[in-house]
C-alpha positions, 0 to 999 in steps of 0.5 A, a space after each residue: 492743584 486739585 486732582 480730579 477723580 472720574 469713575 471708569 469700568 475695568 473693561 476686559 475686551 476680547 482683544 485684550 483676552 487674545 493678547 494676554 493669552 499670547 502673553 501667557 503662552 510666552 510665560 509658559 515657554 520661558 518656564 519650559 525652557 528654564 525647566 529643561 535647563 535645570 533638568 539637564 543639570 539634575 539629570 546630566 547627559 554624556 555631553 554635560 558630563 564631558 563639559 563639566 566632569 567635576 559637576 556643574 559649577 554653582 554660577 551656572 545654576 545662578 546665572 541660568 535663572 537671571 533672565 527668567 526672574 526678569 521675565 517674572 518681574 516684567 509680568 508682575 509689574 504689568 499686572 500690578 500696573 493695571 491697578 495702581 493709580 495713573 496720572 498724566 501731566 501732559 494730557 487733559 483727562 475729563 469725565 467724558 474721556 477717562 474710560 477710553 483713555 484707561 482702556 487704551 492705556 491697558 491695551 498698550 500695557 498688554 502689547 508691551 508685555 508680550 513684546 518684552 516676554 518674547 525678547 526675554 524668552 529669546 534671551 532665556 534660550 540664548 543665555 541658558 544654551 551658552 551656559 550649557 555648551 552651545 555657542 549661540 550668538 548673543 545678537 538676536 534679530 527677534 529682540 531688535 524687532 521687538 524693540 522696534 515694534 515696542 517703540 512703534 506701539 508707544 509712539 502710535 498709542 501715545 498719539 491715540 491718547 493725545 487724540 482722546 485726551 487733548 494735550 495741556 495748553 501750557 501757555 493758558 495754564 501758566 496764565 491761570 493765577 487764581 485758586 479757582 482756575 487751578 482747581 479746574 485744571 484737568 492735567 493730573 488725573 489718577 485711576 485707582 481701584 475701588 472695592 467694587 472693581 470699579 476704576 476711578 480716574 
């Protein structure tokens, strides 16, 4: 099957600006929490000295950075996701809907990034508090809500994408026998970055 290519602009709307600004705030909070965590090890207070009279074990240093590293990986992936090729095997993307499809896909990406960072910030605090001396509960209502809201974002955004790019008719697709018919199938579409910051689908 031939993969179609359609040029779309790399739009950055005010809405995405607000969403990404909030995501940046969450990233800074994760960094601030982690900085405070390691600062207590470097400059221990009396409570830390009482809990770890022989010094803070190495595993506390390592384990305290796991969740922040996961958050960093999520942030990097969500940014890279904006520029890697995208394709759909279930939706018919054409020249007249490729721009709208891409814009909505990127809004979903920004929203899911925020929810993931909110959950990871919560567990950064919980895990680091438990590694220090506090007995925080590992259950987080905020994380549960983040997962629920994330599932709703995926559900409603996919519904919006289906309204923009109609689902592929599998019966008609199966009936197509000739190479010419296969070439006109718009089920697989990529969005890639050109040198002039124009996106191609």
